[in-house]
C-alpha positions in Angstrom: -40.0 39.3 57.3 -37.7 40.5 54.7 -34.4 39.2 52.9 -34.2 35.3 53.7 -31.3 33.6 52.8 -31.3 29.6 52.2 -28.9 27.3 54.0 -26.2 29.5 55.6 -25.6 28.2 58.9 -25.8 31.2 60.6 -29.1 33.1 61.3 -32.5 31.6 62.8 -34.5 29.2 62.1 -38.2 29.3 63.0 -38.8 25.5 63.9 -42.3 24.2 64.5 -42.1 22.1 67.5 -44.1 19.2 67.5 -46.0 17.9 70.8 -44.2 14.8 72.6 -40.8 16.4 72.5 -39.1 18.6 75.1 -37.9 22.2 73.4 -34.2 20.5 74.5 -34.8 17.4 72.7 -36.2 19.2 69.8 -33.3 21.1 69.3 -31.0 17.9 69.8 -33.1 16.7 66.7 -32.4 19.8 64.6 -28.8 19.7 65.7 -28.5 16.3 64.2 -29.7 17.3 61.1 -28.2 20.3 60.3 -24.8 18.9 62.2 -24.6 22.4 64.2 -23.5 22.1 67.7 -23.6 26.0 68.8 -27.3 26.6 68.6 -29.7 28.4 71.3 -33.3 28.8 71.5 -35.4 31.7 72.8 -38.9 31.2 74.5 -39.1 27.4 75.8 -42.1 25.3 75.2 -43.2 22.4 77.4 -43.5 19.0 76.2 -46.8 18.8 75.4 -47.1 21.9 73.8 -46.5 22.9 70.1 -45.7 25.4 68.0 -43.0 28.4 67.4 -39.5 27.8 68.5 -36.7 30.5 67.6 -33.7 28.7 66.9 -30.4 31.1 66.6 -27.5 29.3 65.1 -23.5 30.1 65.3 -22.8 33.4 65.7 -26.7 34.2 65.8 -26.9 32.8 69.0 -25.3 36.4 70.2 -28.8 37.9 69.3 -30.8 35.7 71.5 -31.3 38.2 74.2 -32.8 40.5 71.6 -36.1 37.7 71.1 -36.4 37.1 74.6 -38.6 39.9 76.0 -40.9 39.6 72.9 -44.7 39.6 73.0 -46.3 36.2 71.9 -49.6 34.7 70.6 -50.9 31.3 72.0 -53.8 29.3 71.3 -54.6 27.0 74.0 -57.6 24.9 75.3 -58.7 25.0 79.0 -60.6 21.7 80.2 -63.2 22.4 83.1 -64.0 19.9 85.8 -60.7 19.2 87.1 -57.6 21.3 88.8 -54.2 18.9 88.1 -51.1 19.5 90.1 -48.9 21.1 86.9 -52.0 23.3 86.0 -51.9 20.9 82.4 -52.7 18.0 80.7 -49.7 16.1 82.4 -50.4 16.7 86.3 -52.4 14.6 88.6 -55.9 15.8 89.3 -56.0 17.8 92.5 -59.4 18.8 92.9 -62.6 18.2 90.8 -65.9 19.4 90.2 -69.1 17.1 89.0 -71.8 19.3 88.6 -73.2 21.2 85.6 -70.5 23.7 84.1 -72.2 26.9 82.4 -69.9 28.1 79.3 -71.8 31.9 79.7 -70.2 31.8 83.3 -66.9 31.2 82.3 -67.0 33.5 79.2 -67.7 36.2 81.5 -64.8 35.5 84.0 -62.6 35.9 80.9 -62.9 39.8 81.8 -60.7 39.7 84.5 -57.9 38.3 82.7 -57.5 40.8 79.9 -55.0 43.8 80.2 -52.2 44.3 83.3 -52.9 41.2 85.9 -51.0 39.8 88.4 -50.3 36.3 88.1 -48.6 33.7 89.7 -46.6 30.9 88.0 -47.4 27.3 88.3 -45.4 25.1 91.0 -44.3 22.9 88.4 -42.2 26.1 86.3 -38.7 27.3 85.8 -39.3 30.3 88.0 -36.2 30.3 90.7 -37.4 30.2 94.3 -34.5 31.0 96.8 -32.2 29.8 94.1 -33.9 26.5 93.0 -36.2 26.0 90.3 -39.7 25.5 91.5 -40.3 22.8 89.8 -37.5 20.9 91.8 -39.0 22.1 95.1 -42.4 20.5 93.7 -41.2 17.4 92.6 -39.5 16.9 95.7 -42.7 16.9 97.8 -42.4 20.6 99.0 -44.9 23.3 97.8 -43.1 26.2 96.6 -43.6 29.8 97.3 -44.0 31.8 94.5 -44.2 35.6 93.9 -46.6 36.9 91.9 -46.1 38.5 88.8 -47.3 41.6 86.6 -48.2 40.7 83.2 -50.2 42.3 80.1 -52.7 40.4 78.2 -53.3 42.3 75.2 -56.2 40.3 74.1 -58.1 37.1 75.2 -60.4 35.7 72.6 -62.6 33.1 73.0 -62.6 31.0 69.8 -64.6 28.0 70.4 -67.1 26.5 73.3 -67.2 22.7 73.9 -69.4 20.6 76.6 -66.5 21.2 79.3 -63.7 22.9 77.8 -63.2 26.4 75.7 -60.5 27.0 73.2 -58.7 30.7 73.5 -56.8 32.9 71.4 -54.0 34.9 73.7 -51.6 37.9 72.8 -49.4 38.7 75.9 -46.4 39.7 77.1 -42.9 37.9 77.6 -43.5 35.6 80.7 -47.1 35.2 81.0 -47.7 31.4 82.1 -51.1 30.2 80.1 -51.7 27.2 82.8 -51.6 29.8 84.8 -54.9 31.6 83.2 -56.5 28.2 83.4 -56.0 27.2 86.7 -57.0 30.8 87.9 -60.4 31.1 85.8 -61.0 27.4 87.0 -60.7 28.7 90.7 -62.6 31.8 90.0 -65.7 30.0 88.5 -65.6 27.5 90.9 -65.1 24.7 88.1 -61.7 24.4 88.4 -59.4 23.8 85.1 -56.1 22.8 83.6 -54.5 23.7 80.3 -55.3 20.6 77.9 -53.6 21.8 75.0 -51.4 24.9 73.7 -49.7 26.0 70.5 -47.6 28.9 70.2 -48.4 30.5 67.1 -46.1 33.8 67.1 -43.3 35.7 68.6 -42.9 38.9 67.9 -43.4 39.7 64.3 -42.3 35.9 63.4 -45.3 33.6 62.7 -45.8 30.2 62.9 -46.7 30.3 59.1 -42.8 31.1 58.4 -41.9 28.1 61.0 -40.4 24.5 59.4 -41.2 21.5 61.0 -38.2 18.9 61.5 -39.3 16.5 59.0 -39.2 19.8 56.1 -35.7 20.5 57.7 -34.7 16.9 57.1 -35.6 17.2 53.4 -33.8 20.2 53.2 -37.2 22.3 52.7 -36.4 25.2 54.6 -35.1 28.9 55.0 -33.0 30.6 57.5 -33.5 34.4 58.6 -30.4 36.3 58.2 -28.8 38.0 61.3 -30.0 41.7 59.7 -34.1 40.6 60.0 -33.6 38.6 63.3 -33.1 42.4 64.4 -36.0 43.8 62.4 -37.1 45.3 65.2 -34.2 47.4 66.1 -33.7 50.5 63.6 -30.4 50.5 61.6 -27.8 53.6 61.9 -25.8 54.0 58.6 -22.0 54.6 59.0 -20.0 56.6 56.4 -18.2 54.1 54.0 -14.8 55.4 55.3 -15.8 54.5 58.9 -16.2 50.6 58.2 -13.0 49.9 59.5 -13.3 50.9 62.7 -15.7 48.4 63.6 -13.8 45.8 62.1 -10.5 47.0 64.2 -12.7 47.8 67.2 -12.3 51.1 67.5 -14.3 53.6 69.0 -17.2 55.4 67.2 -18.4 59.0 67.2 -21.5 60.6 65.9 -19.6 62.5 62.9 -19.0 58.3 61.8 -22.6 57.9 60.7 -24.5 60.1 58.0 -27.4 60.8 60.6 -27.7 60.5 64.5 -30.8 59.6 66.4 -32.1 61.9 68.6 -33.5 58.8 71.0 -31.4 56.5 73.1 -31.4 53.1 72.6 -30.1 49.8 70.5 -29.2 50.5 67.0 -27.9 48.1 64.3 -24.9 49.0 61.7 -24.7 46.8 58.5 -22.3 46.8 55.6 -24.2 45.7 52.2 -27.0 44.6 54.3 -24.9 42.3 56.5 -24.7 42.6 60.1 -21.7 44.4 61.4 -22.5 45.4 64.9 -24.9 46.3 67.6 -24.8 49.7 69.6 -25.8 51.7 72.1 -26.6 55.2 72.2 -26.5 56.5 75.6 -26.9 60.6 75.7 -23.8 61.7 73.9 -22.2 58.3 73.5 -22.2 55.6 71.2 -21.1 52.2 72.7 -20.4 49.0 71.2 -22.9 46.2 72.6 -21.7 43.2 70.1 -19.6 43.2 66.9 -20.6 40.7 64.9 
């Protein structure tokens, strides 16, 4: 991350979410401290999970759509011997295995979950099934019919083994359910399994080491990521100084308004004195506003 400015209520806080709070509850605690109503976050964590949440503030909530599809890194604990209704520690035991668990069998099974895989989200998840959230169908006593989806597991590293559990580090595409990996490995081995702990360490280039706990924020010991650096993955177009007024006036931009014109289509940011002014999209021979900041 490059420029980080202190305590302006416009930008993004990297929040280290605590266990025992839903993402919504943790966001509520944050809003009370910073006294700001307009916030939004990318990438919900379940109540018993901990780790990195990206929380945009004020005008920067406009930028959330550029954060939701980023790759993620997790560490997780999978406990064997039980399958649970929610595929995590919060659920009821629905199947059990009471014989010897061979960790080398588990280790071998991990290979199946590296690369591009098909994965079915948990029954107790927020995916939509016929217009309803899957978890609402499950809570009503019914089984949601959830379609498998394609996700990418860039790496799955075995960090630690215990008597009946393992700790893994997973780098994956957005939309991956770590609970489902635990469940499926348990089914494959016949040992059954559930996710007993989860920590999110990274989203895109933003890491847990850069984040702040609620306690730190309450003590005013935090910094805010600038809007410009929220979009660190988006290339910048350099606008000719005489064309800056066009953005302020909402006038159409042309290629000759820029110092250089990119060859590739896609999103680009426009700054003025290192402050974000707009995000535009180049489509063939046209420059289209996506948002004006």
